[in-house]
C-alpha positions as CSV (number, residue, x, y, z in Angstrom):
1,X,0.1,-0.1,0.0
2,X,1.6,3.3,-0.9
3,X,0.7,6.7,0.4
4,X,1.1,10.2,-0.8
5,X,4.0,12.2,1.1
6,X,2.7,14.9,3.6
7,X,4.7,18.1,3.4
8,X,4.2,18.2,7.4
9,X,7.1,16.2,7.9
10,X,9.6,18.3,6.2
11,X,8.0,21.8,5.4
12,X,9.2,23.5,2.1
13,X,10.6,20.0,1.0
14,X,10.3,18.5,-2.5
15,X,10.2,14.6,-2.0
16,X,12.5,12.6,-4.3
17,X,11.1,9.9,-6.4
18,X,12.1,6.5,-6.3
19,X,14.2,6.7,-9.4
20,X,16.0,9.7,-8.2
21,X,16.7,8.8,-4.7
22,X,20.2,7.4,-4.6
23,X,20.4,6.6,-0.9
24,X,21.5,3.6,1.0
25,X,18.0,1.8,1.8
26,X,16.9,-1.4,3.4
27,X,16.4,-3.1,-0.1
28,X,20.1,-3.1,-0.2
29,X,20.4,-5.4,2.8
30,X,19.3,-9.0,4.0
31,X,15.8,-9.7,5.1
32,X,16.7,-10.8,8.4
33,X,17.4,-6.9,9.4
34,X,15.3,-5.7,12.6
35,X,11.8,-4.6,11.5
36,X,10.4,-1.2,12.3
37,X,7.2,-1.5,14.8
38,X,4.8,0.9,15.7
39,X,2.9,1.3,19.2
40,X,-0.4,2.4,20.2
41,X,-1.5,5.2,22.4
42,X,-4.9,3.9,23.7
43,X,-7.7,6.2,24.8
44,X,-8.8,6.0,28.3
45,X,-11.9,7.1,30.1
46,X,-10.1,7.9,33.2
47,X,-8.7,11.1,34.0
48,X,-5.2,9.4,34.9
49,X,-2.7,9.1,31.9
50,X,-2.0,5.9,31.1
51,X,0.9,5.9,28.4
52,X,1.9,2.2,27.4
53,X,5.7,2.0,27.4
54,X,7.1,-0.1,24.5
55,X,8.9,-3.2,25.3
56,X,11.0,-4.4,22.2
57,X,10.1,-8.1,22.7
58,X,6.3,-7.6,22.5
59,X,5.0,-4.7,20.8
60,X,1.9,-5.5,18.3
61,X,1.5,-3.6,15.2
62,X,-0.9,-0.6,16.2
63,X,-1.7,2.7,14.9
64,X,-1.0,5.8,16.9
65,X,-4.4,7.6,18.4
66,X,-3.9,11.0,17.1
67,X,-7.1,12.0,18.5
68,X,-6.2,11.0,21.9
69,X,-3.0,13.0,21.9
70,X,-4.7,16.1,20.6
71,X,-7.1,15.8,23.5
72,X,-4.6,14.8,26.2
73,X,-1.8,17.2,25.3
74,X,-3.4,20.4,24.1
75,X,-2.2,23.8,25.3
76,X,1.3,23.4,25.2
77,X,2.0,24.4,21.7
78,X,2.3,20.8,20.1
79,X,0.1,19.7,17.1
80,X,-0.2,16.3,16.1
81,X,-0.7,15.1,12.5
82,X,-1.3,11.3,11.7
83,X,0.8,10.0,8.8
84,X,-0.4,6.1,7.9
85,X,0.0,4.2,11.0
86,X,2.6,6.7,12.7
87,X,2.3,10.5,13.5
88,X,4.2,13.7,13.4
89,X,4.5,16.3,16.5
90,X,5.0,19.9,15.4
91,X,6.3,22.0,18.3
92,X,6.1,26.0,17.5
93,X,7.1,28.9,19.9
94,X,5.6,32.2,19.7
95,X,8.9,33.6,18.4
96,X,8.6,31.5,15.4
97,X,11.0,28.6,16.2
98,X,9.9,25.6,15.1
99,X,10.7,21.6,15.2
100,X,9.0,18.6,13.8
101,X,9.6,15.2,15.5
102,X,8.0,11.5,14.4
103,X,6.6,8.9,16.5
104,X,7.3,6.5,17.5
105,X,10.8,6.8,16.1
106,X,11.7,9.9,17.8
107,X,13.3,11.3,14.5
108,X,13.4,15.0,14.4
109,X,13.0,16.0,10.7
110,X,13.1,19.7,11.0
111,X,14.4,22.5,13.4
112,X,13.6,26.1,11.9
113,X,15.4,28.5,14.3
114,X,14.2,32.3,14.1
115,X,16.6,34.8,13.0
116,X,17.4,38.4,13.7
117,X,15.7,39.7,10.5
118,X,12.4,38.2,11.6
119,X,12.4,35.0,9.7
120,X,13.2,31.6,10.1
121,X,15.9,29.1,8.7
122,X,16.0,25.6,8.5
123,X,19.1,24.0,10.4
124,X,18.6,20.3,9.8
125,X,19.1,18.6,6.7
126,X,16.5,15.5,5.7
127,X,15.8,13.5,2.6
128,X,12.7,11.8,1.9
129,X,12.1,9.2,-0.7
130,X,9.3,6.8,-2.0
131,X,9.2,3.4,-0.3
132,X,7.6,0.3,-1.4
133,X,5.6,-1.5,1.1
134,X,7.9,-4.7,1.0
135,X,10.9,-2.5,2.1
136,X,9.4,-0.9,5.1
137,X,11.7,-1.1,8.0
138,X,13.7,0.9,10.3
139,X,14.3,3.5,7.6
140,X,10.8,3.8,6.7
141,X,9.3,6.4,9.2
142,X,5.9,6.6,7.7
143,X,3.8,4.3,5.4
144,X,5.1,4.9,1.6
145,X,8.1,7.1,2.6
146,X,11.7,6.6,3.8
147,X,13.3,9.6,5.7
148,X,17.0,10.0,6.2
149,X,18.8,12.6,8.2
150,X,17.7,15.2,10.8
151,X,18.3,14.3,14.5
152,X,18.1,10.7,15.7
153,X,19.7,8.2,18.3
154,X,22.2,5.4,17.1
155,X,22.7,3.6,20.3
156,X,23.3,-0.2,21.4
157,X,22.7,-0.9,25.2
158,X,24.1,-4.2,26.9
159,X,24.6,-5.4,30.3
160,X,27.4,-7.4,31.8
161,X,25.6,-10.8,31.1
162,X,23.3,-10.2,28.2
163,X,22.1,-7.9,25.4
164,X,19.3,-5.5,26.4
165,X,16.3,-5.8,24.1
166,X,16.0,-2.1,23.7
167,X,15.4,-0.3,20.6
168,X,16.4,3.6,20.1
169,X,13.7,4.3,17.5
170,X,10.6,2.8,19.2
171,X,9.1,5.1,21.9
172,X,6.1,6.0,23.7
173,X,5.0,9.5,24.5
174,X,5.4,10.0,28.2
175,X,4.7,13.9,28.9
176,X,4.7,17.1,27.3
177,X,5.6,20.3,29.4
178,X,5.8,24.0,28.7
179,X,4.2,26.4,26.6
180,X,4.4,28.4,23.4
181,X,5.8,31.6,25.0
182,X,8.8,30.2,26.8
183,X,10.0,26.7,25.8
184,X,8.2,23.5,24.9
185,X,9.6,19.9,26.3
186,X,8.4,16.5,24.7
187,X,9.3,13.4,26.7
188,X,9.6,9.9,25.3
189,X,10.2,6.9,27.3
190,X,11.3,3.2,26.7
191,X,12.0,0.2,28.7
192,X,13.4,-3.2,28.1
193,X,11.3,-6.4,28.2
194,X,12.0,-7.0,31.9
195,X,11.1,-3.5,33.0
196,X,14.6,-2.8,34.6
197,X,16.2,-0.6,32.3
198,X,14.3,3.0,31.5
199,X,15.6,5.1,28.9
200,X,14.1,8.6,28.4
201,X,14.5,10.7,25.4
202,X,13.7,14.4,26.2
203,X,13.6,17.0,23.4
204,X,13.3,20.7,24.4
205,X,12.6,23.4,22.0
206,X,13.7,27.1,23.4
207,X,13.5,30.4,21.6
208,X,17.3,29.9,20.7
209,X,18.2,26.3,21.2
210,X,17.1,22.8,20.6
211,X,18.1,20.4,23.3
212,X,18.1,16.5,22.9
213,X,18.8,14.3,26.2
214,X,19.1,10.7,26.9
215,X,18.4,9.6,30.5
216,X,19.1,6.2,31.3
217,X,18.2,4.5,34.6
218,X,19.4,1.0,35.6
219,X,17.6,-1.0,38.3
220,X,19.5,-4.4,37.1
221,X,22.2,-5.9,39.5
222,X,24.7,-5.4,36.7
223,X,26.3,-2.5,35.0
224,X,24.9,-1.2,31.5
225,X,27.1,-0.4,28.6
226,X,25.9,2.3,26.3
227,X,27.7,2.7,23.1
228,X,26.6,5.1,20.2
229,X,25.9,8.4,19.3
230,X,23.2,11.7,19.0
231,X,23.5,12.0,15.2
232,X,22.5,15.5,13.9
233,X,22.6,16.3,10.1
234,X,23.3,20.2,9.9
235,X,22.3,21.5,6.4
236,X,24.5,23.8,4.8
237,X,25.2,25.2,1.4
238,X,28.1,22.9,0.5
239,X,31.0,21.2,2.7
240,X,33.1,23.6,0.6
241,X,32.0,26.6,2.1
242,X,31.6,25.2,5.7
243,X,34.1,25.5,8.7
244,X,34.3,23.7,12.2
245,X,35.6,26.6,14.6
246,X,37.1,25.7,18.0
247,X,38.6,22.4,17.5
248,X,42.4,23.2,17.5
249,X,44.4,20.9,19.3
250,X,41.7,18.3,19.7
251,X,42.9,14.6,19.5
252,X,41.1,12.6,16.8
253,X,40.6,9.2,15.5
254,X,39.6,8.5,11.6
255,X,37.2,5.8,11.4
256,X,34.4,4.4,9.2
257,X,31.2,6.3,9.5
258,X,28.7,5.5,12.3
259,X,25.7,3.5,10.7
260,X,22.4,4.1,11.7
261,X,18.9,3.7,10.5
262,X,18.3,7.3,9.5
263,X,21.9,8.3,8.6
264,X,22.7,9.7,5.1
265,X,25.9,8.5,3.5
266,X,26.7,8.8,0.1
267,X,27.4,5.5,-1.8
268,X,30.9,6.6,-3.1
269,X,32.2,7.9,0.4
270,X,35.9,6.7,0.8
271,X,35.3,3.8,-1.5
272,X,38.6,3.8,-3.3
273,X,39.2,0.1,-3.7
274,X,37.1,-2.9,-3.7
275,X,38.4,-3.9,0.0
276,X,37.0,-0.8,1.4
277,X,33.6,-1.2,-0.2
278,X,33.4,-4.9,1.2
279,X,34.6,-3.7,4.5
280,X,32.0,-0.7,4.9
281,X,29.2,-3.3,3.5
282,X,30.2,-6.0,5.9
283,X,30.0,-3.5,8.8
284,X,26.5,-2.5,7.8
285,X,25.2,-6.1,7.5
286,X,26.8,-7.1,10.8
287,X,25.5,-4.2,12.8
288,X,22.3,-4.4,10.9
289,X,22.0,-0.6,11.0
290,X,22.4,-0.7,15.0
291,X,25.2,-2.6,16.6
292,X,24.0,-5.2,19.0
293,X,20.0,-5.3,17.8
294,X,19.0,-8.9,18.3
295,X,20.2,-12.0,20.4
296,X,23.8,-12.5,21.0
297,X,25.8,-15.6,21.3
298,X,29.3,-15.9,22.8
299,X,30.6,-16.2,19.4
300,X,29.0,-12.7,18.3
301,X,30.7,-11.3,21.6
302,X,34.1,-12.7,20.6
303,X,33.4,-11.4,16.9
304,X,32.6,-7.9,18.3
305,X,35.5,-7.7,20.6
306,X,38.1,-8.9,17.8
307,X,36.2,-6.4,15.1
308,X,36.3,-3.4,17.7
309,X,40.0,-4.2,18.2
310,X,40.8,-4.6,14.5
311,X,39.1,-1.0,14.0
312,X,40.9,0.7,16.8
313,X,44.0,-0.8,15.3
314,X,43.2,0.7,12.1
315,X,42.0,3.9,13.1
316,X,44.2,6.8,12.3
317,X,45.2,9.0,15.2
318,X,46.0,12.6,14.9
319,X,45.4,16.2,16.4
320,X,43.7,19.0,14.8
321,X,46.0,21.7,13.7
322,X,43.6,24.3,12.4
323,X,41.1,26.2,14.6
324,X,39.2,27.0,11.5
325,X,38.8,23.6,10.0
326,X,37.7,23.4,6.6
327,X,35.2,20.5,5.9
328,X,35.3,20.3,2.0
329,X,37.0,17.0,2.2
330,X,35.7,13.8,3.2
331,X,36.1,13.0,6.6
332,X,34.8,10.5,9.3
333,X,36.4,11.4,13.0
334,X,35.9,11.0,16.4
335,X,37.2,13.7,18.4
336,X,38.3,12.6,22.0
337,X,39.3,15.9,23.5
338,X,37.3,18.5,21.6
339,X,35.7,21.5,23.7
340,X,32.1,21.3,24.8
341,X,31.1,23.9,22.6
342,X,32.4,24.6,19.0
343,X,30.8,26.5,16.0
344,X,29.7,25.4,12.7
345,X,29.8,28.4,10.2
346,X,28.7,28.0,6.5
347,X,29.8,31.1,4.6
348,X,27.5,30.1,1.7
349,X,24.3,30.6,3.8
350,X,25.8,33.1,6.0
351,X,24.9,31.2,9.0
352,X,26.2,29.3,12.1
353,X,25.3,26.8,14.6
354,X,27.1,26.2,18.1
355,X,27.1,22.7,18.9
356,X,27.3,21.7,22.4
357,X,27.3,18.6,24.7
358,X,26.7,17.3,28.1
359,X,27.6,14.0,29.6
360,X,29.5,12.7,26.4
361,X,33.3,12.4,26.0
362,X,33.5,12.2,22.3
363,X,32.5,14.3,19.3
364,X,31.6,12.6,16.0
365,X,32.0,14.4,12.8
366,X,31.2,13.3,9.4
367,X,31.7,15.3,5.8
368,X,30.5,13.8,2.9
369,X,32.9,16.0,0.9
370,X,32.3,18.6,-1.7
371,X,31.9,16.5,-4.9
372,X,28.2,16.8,-4.8
373,X,25.7,19.3,-5.8
374,X,25.5,22.5,-3.8
375,X,22.2,22.7,-1.8
376,X,21.4,19.0,-2.6
377,X,20.9,15.8,-0.7
378,X,24.7,15.7,0.3
379,X,24.9,19.3,1.2
380,X,25.2,18.8,5.1
381,X,27.6,18.3,7.9
382,X,27.0,15.3,10.5
383,X,27.7,16.0,14.1
384,X,27.4,13.7,17.1
385,X,27.8,13.4,20.6
386,X,29.1,9.9,21.0
387,X,30.2,7.2,23.2
388,X,31.9,4.9,20.7
389,X,35.7,4.7,21.6
390,X,34.6,4.8,25.5
391,X,31.3,3.7,26.1
392,X,29.0,5.1,29.0
393,X,29.1,2.9,31.9
394,X,25.7,3.2,34.3
395,X,26.0,1.0,37.6
396,X,23.5,-1.0,39.4
397,X,20.6,1.4,40.7
398,X,22.3,4.4,39.0
399,X,21.2,6.8,36.3
400,X,23.2,8.7,33.7
401,X,22.2,11.8,31.5
402,X,23.9,13.2,28.3
403,X,22.8,15.3,25.7
404,X,23.4,17.6,22.7
405,X,22.4,21.4,22.2
406,X,22.0,23.0,19.0
407,X,22.2,26.7,19.7
408,X,21.3,29.7,17.3
409,X,23.5,32.5,17.8
410,X,21.7,34.8,15.0
411,X,18.6,35.4,17.0
């Protein structure tokens, strides 16, 4: 079943046709990849809010009750609209700042920041292409379309003794707070199948900043290990006109790109020979878009450890020698000593974004290079607050919080 694309997902965006969309989609991978499931927000006759929390092991395919969401969360500056069996939540402040998020995936597809001249400017890059029903999976955010880019979570969570059955793209709406005059906060929640690991995803829209926070609470008797990144695709005129300011003397490792359900990676990125092509596709297949999804065996653990050791040995280590780093060349790096705040400047659009992080020790940065069309699908820089080289450890009965700030200095 196909469905017409809704401009509500990405305002002022022209969707790509299937023929023109040259992105890596789920049709290129084995059929055993994890499927994308939906949850239902049920209507209740009680005044008490009862929100079903998704548990990865047992979620039935159910549509989201948009009418219920509108009734329950009215007055906070959030509008809901159904798209197939999922929906989008549009947050808007009175100063003009807007953000659009999809449920249940938690993917933020748009952030329009208010500017000094009275208008708004889109800060995120996202692409939409038609999706056949048979290929609907983690990359299909709504019936009939596949969406990539924006702000998304690419994390894996394991305990000392087992894999945690949790997905970073399947959330229940927990609460909405705030008002259109000051700030709007949307809280999503998810637990593992045993209700011993609770993870909240909190998105806050303020007049001059969009904040994405992850809160992990561990009620297990063993520690949790969280690996991955918050990925943000910042739209630019071209990487050739884009600079990163403030990273001088930061140590980094050059590694393969972080793969996720919603990531945008050019098909020709870094593929200079057959061995690199084979390695990248092998990594995609093994991690199934998200490392660690599905049950693990002892052999899997051994293979994963061996693979990580091999990748660490092959990673190129260096130190950033330029405080005004030109991002025109292809690059995929993890900075291990970057400042908590730095600036992305796009001289083509005459725009800048200050990127900040909290709780994470690493900064991931990806540039697709400048060989692509200006203002096109690959006109973006991906930044991520990450825990890839150094995972986050959450001890028994402890909580951890980490997040990212996209600050607009042009208001």
